[in-house]
C-alpha positions as CSV (number, residue, x, y, z in Angstrom):
1,X,1.7,0.0,-2.5
2,X,4.6,1.8,-0.8
3,X,6.0,2.7,-4.2
4,X,2.6,3.9,-5.3
5,X,2.5,6.5,-2.5
6,X,6.2,7.4,-2.4
7,X,6.7,8.7,-5.9
8,X,5.3,12.1,-5.1
9,X,6.4,15.7,-5.6
10,X,5.7,19.0,-4.1
11,X,6.9,22.5,-4.6
12,X,9.2,22.1,-1.6
13,X,10.7,18.7,-2.4
14,X,10.7,15.5,-4.4
15,X,10.1,12.1,-2.8
16,X,11.0,8.7,-4.2
17,X,12.2,5.2,-3.5
18,X,15.6,3.8,-4.4
19,X,16.6,0.1,-4.1
20,X,20.2,-0.7,-3.3
21,X,20.9,-4.4,-2.8
22,X,18.9,-5.7,0.2
23,X,18.0,-2.2,1.3
24,X,15.3,0.2,0.3
25,X,15.5,4.0,0.9
26,X,12.8,6.7,0.8
27,X,14.6,9.9,-0.3
28,X,13.2,13.4,0.5
29,X,15.1,15.9,-1.7
30,X,14.6,19.6,-1.3
31,X,13.8,21.8,-4.2
32,X,16.6,24.5,-4.5
33,X,14.2,26.9,-6.1
34,X,12.1,27.1,-2.9
35,X,14.7,26.5,-0.3
36,X,12.5,24.7,2.3
37,X,13.4,25.2,6.0
38,X,14.9,22.5,8.2
39,X,11.5,22.3,10.0
40,X,9.7,21.7,6.7
41,X,12.1,19.0,5.6
42,X,11.8,17.3,9.0
43,X,8.0,17.4,8.7
44,X,8.0,15.8,5.3
45,X,10.3,13.0,6.4
46,X,8.1,12.4,9.5
47,X,5.0,12.2,7.3
48,X,6.7,9.6,5.1
49,X,7.7,7.6,8.2
50,X,4.1,7.6,9.4
51,X,2.8,6.6,6.0
52,X,5.2,3.6,5.7
53,X,4.4,2.5,9.3
54,X,0.7,2.6,8.4
55,X,1.4,0.3,5.5
56,X,3.1,-2.2,7.8
57,X,6.7,-1.4,6.9
58,X,9.0,-2.3,9.9
59,X,12.7,-2.0,10.8
60,X,12.8,1.7,9.7
61,X,15.8,3.9,10.3
62,X,15.6,7.6,9.8
63,X,18.6,9.6,8.4
64,X,18.8,13.3,9.2
65,X,21.3,16.1,9.2
66,X,22.8,16.5,12.6
67,X,21.3,19.4,14.6
68,X,23.5,22.2,15.8
69,X,22.8,21.4,19.4
70,X,23.3,17.8,20.7
71,X,20.4,18.2,23.1
72,X,18.0,18.3,20.1
73,X,19.0,14.8,19.1
74,X,17.0,13.5,22.1
75,X,13.9,15.4,20.9
76,X,14.2,13.9,17.4
77,X,14.4,10.4,18.9
78,X,11.3,11.1,21.0
79,X,9.4,12.3,18.0
80,X,10.4,9.7,15.4
81,X,10.5,6.7,17.8
82,X,12.7,4.8,15.4
83,X,16.5,4.5,15.3
84,X,18.1,7.7,13.9
85,X,21.4,8.2,12.1
86,X,22.6,11.8,12.2
87,X,24.7,12.9,9.2
88,X,26.8,16.0,8.6
89,X,25.3,16.3,5.1
90,X,22.6,18.9,5.0
91,X,20.6,17.1,2.3
92,X,20.5,13.8,4.1
93,X,16.7,13.2,4.6
94,X,16.1,9.5,4.1
95,X,14.3,6.5,5.6
96,X,15.9,3.1,5.1
97,X,14.5,-0.4,5.7
98,X,15.1,-4.0,4.4
99,X,13.9,-4.3,0.8
100,X,11.9,-7.4,1.6
101,X,9.5,-5.1,3.5
102,X,8.1,-3.9,0.2
103,X,6.9,-7.5,-0.5
104,X,5.1,-7.8,2.9
105,X,1.4,-8.6,2.5
106,X,-0.9,-5.9,3.8
107,X,-2.9,-6.9,6.8
108,X,-6.3,-6.4,5.1
109,X,-8.2,-7.3,8.3
110,X,-6.7,-4.4,10.2
111,X,-6.8,-1.9,7.2
112,X,-8.7,1.3,7.7
113,X,-10.7,1.6,4.5
114,X,-11.3,5.3,5.1
115,X,-7.6,6.0,5.4
116,X,-6.8,4.0,2.4
117,X,-9.4,5.9,0.3
118,X,-8.1,9.2,1.5
119,X,-4.6,8.3,0.3
120,X,-6.0,7.4,-3.1
121,X,-8.0,10.6,-3.3
122,X,-4.9,12.6,-2.5
123,X,-3.0,10.7,-5.2
124,X,-5.8,11.5,-7.7
125,X,-5.6,15.2,-6.9
126,X,-1.8,15.3,-7.3
127,X,-1.6,13.5,-10.6
128,X,-3.1,14.4,-14.0
129,X,-2.9,10.8,-15.2
130,X,-4.2,8.4,-12.5
131,X,-4.1,4.6,-12.4
132,X,-7.8,3.9,-11.6
133,X,-7.5,0.1,-11.9
134,X,-4.7,0.4,-9.2
135,X,-7.1,2.3,-6.9
136,X,-9.8,-0.3,-7.3
137,X,-7.3,-3.2,-6.7
138,X,-6.2,-1.6,-3.4
139,X,-9.8,-1.1,-2.2
140,X,-11.2,-4.5,-3.2
141,X,-9.4,-6.8,-0.6
142,X,-10.8,-4.8,2.3
143,X,-14.3,-4.5,0.7
144,X,-14.4,-8.2,-0.1
145,X,-13.9,-9.1,3.6
146,X,-16.9,-6.8,4.4
147,X,-19.1,-8.3,1.6
148,X,-19.3,-4.9,0.0
149,X,-17.1,-5.2,-3.1
150,X,-19.2,-3.3,-5.6
151,X,-18.3,-0.7,-8.2
152,X,-20.7,1.7,-6.5
153,X,-18.8,1.4,-3.2
154,X,-15.4,1.8,-4.8
155,X,-16.7,4.9,-6.7
156,X,-18.0,6.5,-3.5
157,X,-14.7,5.9,-1.7
158,X,-12.9,7.5,-4.7
159,X,-15.3,10.5,-4.7
160,X,-16.9,10.0,-8.1
161,X,-19.9,8.4,-9.6
162,X,-20.0,4.7,-10.5
163,X,-20.6,5.6,-14.2
164,X,-17.5,7.8,-14.2
165,X,-15.4,5.1,-12.6
166,X,-16.7,2.5,-15.0
167,X,-15.8,4.8,-17.9
168,X,-12.2,5.4,-16.6
169,X,-11.7,1.6,-16.1
170,X,-12.9,1.0,-19.6
171,X,-10.5,3.5,-20.9
172,X,-7.7,1.6,-19.2
173,X,-9.0,-1.7,-20.7
174,X,-9.7,-3.0,-17.1
175,X,-13.4,-3.6,-16.6
176,X,-14.5,-3.9,-12.9
177,X,-15.6,-7.5,-13.3
178,X,-12.1,-8.5,-14.5
179,X,-10.4,-6.7,-11.6
180,X,-12.8,-8.3,-9.1
181,X,-11.9,-11.8,-10.4
182,X,-8.2,-11.0,-10.4
183,X,-8.4,-9.9,-6.8
184,X,-10.4,-12.9,-5.7
185,X,-8.0,-15.3,-7.4
186,X,-4.9,-13.7,-5.8
187,X,-6.5,-13.5,-2.3
188,X,-7.8,-17.0,-2.3
189,X,-4.2,-18.3,-2.8
190,X,-2.9,-16.1,0.0
191,X,-5.7,-17.2,2.4
192,X,-5.3,-20.9,1.6
193,X,-1.6,-20.7,2.0
194,X,-2.1,-19.1,5.4
195,X,-4.2,-22.1,6.5
196,X,-7.7,-20.8,6.3
197,X,-10.5,-23.4,5.6
198,X,-12.1,-23.3,2.2
199,X,-15.4,-22.2,3.7
200,X,-13.7,-19.3,5.4
201,X,-11.9,-18.3,2.2
202,X,-15.1,-18.3,0.3
203,X,-16.5,-15.7,2.7
204,X,-13.4,-13.6,2.8
205,X,-13.3,-13.2,-1.0
206,X,-17.0,-12.3,-1.3
207,X,-18.8,-15.6,-2.1
208,X,-22.1,-16.2,-0.3
209,X,-22.1,-19.9,-1.2
210,X,-19.1,-22.2,-0.9
211,X,-20.2,-24.0,-4.1
212,X,-19.7,-20.8,-6.1
213,X,-16.2,-20.5,-4.7
214,X,-15.3,-24.2,-5.5
215,X,-16.5,-23.7,-9.1
216,X,-14.5,-20.5,-9.6
217,X,-11.4,-22.1,-8.0
218,X,-11.5,-25.1,-10.3
219,X,-11.9,-22.8,-13.3
220,X,-8.9,-20.7,-12.2
221,X,-6.5,-23.5,-11.3
222,X,-7.8,-26.8,-12.7
223,X,-8.1,-28.5,-9.3
224,X,-9.9,-28.1,-6.0
225,X,-9.0,-26.1,-2.9
226,X,-8.7,-29.4,-1.1
227,X,-6.1,-30.7,-3.6
228,X,-4.0,-27.5,-2.9
229,X,-4.3,-27.9,0.9
230,X,-3.3,-31.6,0.7
231,X,-0.2,-30.7,-1.4
232,X,0.7,-28.0,1.1
233,X,0.5,-30.5,4.0
234,X,2.8,-32.9,2.2
235,X,5.3,-30.2,1.4
């Protein structure tokens, strides 16, 4: 998800992720044609910091050009509230963190669906070719917990009609029903591995009856949720 939002560009700068060994870096590189000011670059890096924090990324370190006055370093630390490494290079605008953070599971229970939808709508506006199936797969885990995982709800959050969303998904070869099943299958394994009871998992992935969940699980994996939990206990 972080990579989905970081590969962005504006007239002032380009933003992307680089992976180096065990470290990941978000790079904010200025566009020489527009010569953004120091304040604009600072603001863009701060916006990236807040976005990553909202996605659950931790252990962030900010890398910034050293200000002319040392007293300003204290103000930067008060604003960013993460460790800062000041560098003599004027183009040093980066955020670094352990690469494993990119694999961190999102805390769907605490996710603000409105904020998630706003990010997706911004992504849609900024790209001519949009990954509509990706948007739906981001919204579904939150909607499933709320018992509201319908194509109509997804379409409303993405600011288009359900018919338009259905058509865009069909163009990508990813019908909504297939995405819903893929999401349920992935989430049920995450919840079971986390120790949730089968009855709770059924509700969390949008099944009103536990029997429906058991039938789907056996069709997906060829055994029962209880078999999986017993194997986990032995391991």
